[in-house]
N, C-alpha and C positions, 0 to 999 in steps of 0.2 A: 528640709526639716520635717515638714508635715505631709510628706507623701506617705501613702499606705497602700501595700500591695498585697494581692491575694495570689497564691500559687495552687492552681488546682491539682488535684490528685493524678491526673493523666500526666500532667507536665511534670510532677515530681517523679511519677514513675518511668517515664521516657529517659529524664535525665540519669536516674539511678541506675536504670536497666543497662546502661553503656558505661558505667562509671566504678565497676567492682574495684579494679586496682587502686583507685583513687581514694575510694571510700575506706579500703582496709587500711592503708597509710594514715588517712585522717583519724580513725579509730584508735590505731596504735599510738599515733601522736597524742591525742587526746588522754590516752592513760598515762604518758609519760608527763604530760602537762600536770595533770591530776596529782600524780606521785610528786612532782616538783612545787606543788602548792600554789599553781598558777590557776585554781579553780575555787569556786564556791558551789559547793553541793549538798544542800541541806536534806533532811530525812524527806523521803517521798510521802505523801498525805493522801490517806485512802478515805474515799466515800462509799459507805457500805449501806446496804438496804436490807431491814429486818426480813422483808417477805422474799427476798432474793439473796439468800445467803451465800450462793456462788457467784454473786455478780459484784463488780466494784468499778469505780473510776478513779483513777490515781492523778494526782497533781506532782509533776515533777520540775520544779524550778531550779535554775542553776546559772552559772556564769562561767567563762572560759576565756582566758587571754589566748588568742590566737595569733599566728605570725603577722596577719595583715589587719586584725579587726578584734574588737572584744565583743564576743557573743554574749547576749544575755536574755533570757526568755523563760519560757515554761511549757512543758508538754502536758496535755490533758488527754488521757488515753484511758478508754474503757475495756472491760473484759466482761463480755456477757456469753458464757460458755453455751447458753441455751440457744443461741444463734445458729450454732451448727445444726441443730435439727432442722432448721428452716433453711438450709444450705447458703447461708451467708456467713461472712468471717466473724470470729470471735470478737475480735479487736478492732475498734477504729479510734482514731486520734485527730488532733488538732495542735498545731505548734504556733505559739505566738513569739516573735522576736522583737525584742525592744531596742531602742537606739541608746548606746551607752552613754552618751553626752546628755541626753535630756530626758531619758526615761520612757519617751513617748514610743508605743508600740509603731513598729515600721513594717511588719509584713503578718500574715496569717498563712499557714502551710498546711494543706492536707497532710497528715503525719503517720498514717497507718504503715504506708511504706518506708518513711523514714525510720520507723521504731522497728519493723522488722529487718531492715538492712543494717541499721546499727548493731541489733542483737546478732545477726548472722555474722556480720564483720568481727565482733567481740569473739565470737566462738572460733572463727578462721584465725586470729590473731593468736588465741590462746593455743589452739591445736597446732600451729605452725611452730610456735614458741617452745612447746612442751617436745616436740618432734625432734628437736636438736638434742635432746638429753635421753628420751624415751622412745626407741624406735618403732614406728607403727608398722604394722605387718599388711595394711591394705585391707582388713576386713573391718567394716563399719556398720552399726547398726543404729537404727532410729526407732525410739519409742515414743510415739505420737506423731502424726503425720498430716499436719496442717500447714498454714501458711508459713509459720517460723520454720518448721523443718524443711520445706521447699527452699526457702531462701538459704537457710544454712547450708544446704547441700549444694546450691548454686556458688556460694562463696569458698566452700571446701574446694571445689573444682577450680575456682578462680585463682586459688592460692597454691594449687598443685598439690594438695594433701593426697597421699598415697589412698586410693580408692580402688582395689583390685575386685572387691565384690561388696554389695550393699543388701541389707536385710532390712524389712521395715515390718514393725508391729504397731496395730492401734486396736483399741477394742472395737472401733468402726472398721470393719474389714474392708470396706470400700474405699476408705481413705487411704489405707496401707497399699491397697492396689494401684490407686491414682498416683501415689508418691512412686512407687516402684515404676509404674509406667513412664511418668515423667523422667525418672532417672534414666531409664533405657532408652527411650525414644528421643528426648531432647539432649540428654548429656551424653549418651552413648556409654553408659555405665552396664555392668552385670549386675541386676538387682531382682529383688523378688520379694514379694509380701509373704510374711510368715504367721503363722497361727498361734504362737506363743510366748510369752515373756521369758521364759528360761532359754530359749532358742536365742532370742536376742542378747541376752545377757553373756552369750559365749563369745561375742565379737570382741576385738582387741579395743576399739574405739567404740564406746556406747555413748549416744546422745539422747537425752530426755527432753522431749518438747510436748509436755501434755498440759493439761488444765488439772491435774491432781491436787486436791486440797490437803491431804494427809499421806504419808509415805505408805509405801506398799512394797518396796524392794527390800529384801532382808539378805540377799547373797552378797557375802563380801567380794570385793574385787580381787582379782588375781594379781601377783606382783607383774609390774608392767603393762596393766590393763588401764585404759585412760576413760573417765566419764567426764562429759561435758554436762554439767548438771544445769541445764539451760532454764528449766521450769522449776527448779529449787525445792520442789516438795515431794520428790519421788523415792529418795534413798532414806531408809530408816537410820536411827542415829548410831546404831553399831557399825553399820557401814561407813559412815563418816569417819567416826572413831578409829576405826583399823585402817584408814588410808592417809596418804599425804593430801593436804588440802591447801588449795590456792584460792584466791578471791580478787573480784576487781577492786573491793573495799571491804575490809573486814567489818567494821562498826555497820555498815550499811545492811551487812548481810545477817547479822545478828539480831534480826527482828522478825516480826510477822511469821513466827514458826515455819521459817524455811528450815530444811534438814540440817544445816549447820546451826542454826539457833536451837533446834530441839537437843542436838549434840551437846551443845554448850549446857543446856539445861540439865541433860543426864549426866554429863561428867562433873558438872561445877566448874568448869573453866575452860580455857582455850588452848590447852597444850596440843589438841589436834591440828591447830592452825600452822600451815608451813611457811606462808607468805602470800604476797600478791603477784598478780601477773606482771606488774612494774618491776618487782624484784627479779623475776625470770628475764624479762626483757633487757634489764640492765646488767644482769649476770651478777647479781648480789645472791642469788639463789639459783642453786642446780638439781632440779628433780631427779630423783633416781629412780630405778627400775625395780627395786626390791619391794615396793609396795605399790597397791592400786594409788591411783592419782585421780583427784576429784577437782574440777574447776567449777566454782559457784560464782556466777556473776548476777548479782542483785539488779544491776541496770542502772547506769548513772545518766542522770539528765544532761551531762557534759556532753555525752556522746551525741544525743539528739541536736545539741545546740551546733556541734562541729558539723554534722552532716546537714542539718537545716540550713546553715549559712553558706555552705557549699552549693546546695540545691537553689537559695534565692539569688546568689551571684551568677550562676548559671543561667538561671532563667531570665534575670533581667538583662544580661548578655546578649541573649537570643531574642529578647524582646517578647518573652512568654507570660510574663506577670500580667496580672489585672488590676490596674489602678484604680483606685475608690476614690473620686473627688469628692472633696469636702467631708471626708471620714471624720475630721475633728470639728466638733461645733463650734468652739472658740479658739482662737491661735493668738489672742493678746489679752493681757490682763484688763486693759481698759479701752 
């Protein structure tokens, strides 16, 4: 009852690097459980800094009823875009898991990889689901070329999403070149870095993974074009209003000046909302190719819990956790 384990980042990464298929299934299952009311997923809480307006640390508390456990906990994730100039990742994170019976913390996981992987799996689940109704032509582009982009690309490959050619655009040209090189050398894809946003927007599947704080893409999507709006703040309201729009959770996405939130403010309503990813997965909604299609996932804490619990179980089974003796100062009332 009073044991407390730490799972270091290398252990987390080693487990997740060999578990793409399992993680995709976990994330899809978590979406369906959320749709079925088997989760508690409050609003995310943002800690911001007046002297660093582009930086933030976010708390995502959540609970999800899994098949063999009830996962409860909180992810604490920072986004400091200035890190990129120093050659270190923008995001860092920790995940605390609690015992559902007692409420006591039971484990601490380094969670930057957990967060990246659940985001990538979310994108892959959506891309696969939409492809059943809107046929991809194999031409994919990334706008933004960091850790999240690299991880999404790996998961698209793992789920056999059509990838005949890949184009990468980033304001930091070296990052675009690095992702294109990774795609060609590590994944065997036909890939190239490109120098302009307009060229990236010609792809049939467009994936935004930037740190943009305000929308800058005003070009409307073509019928049959799919945009995975992972970074949430790239598309101007008119692009959202002209497209079919799907969400991981509508209420969660209509805040914090995301592109859909701005579209809601501009239009005064939510008539542009087509449904959720769970609607598509369950067959309640069938996307059509007569408009552009946008998937906007705000990022649900229940996904982190599902993936984190999987990692903790695997690490314990392999004897790779670090137990902290006497972590709790008192274990008896008297």
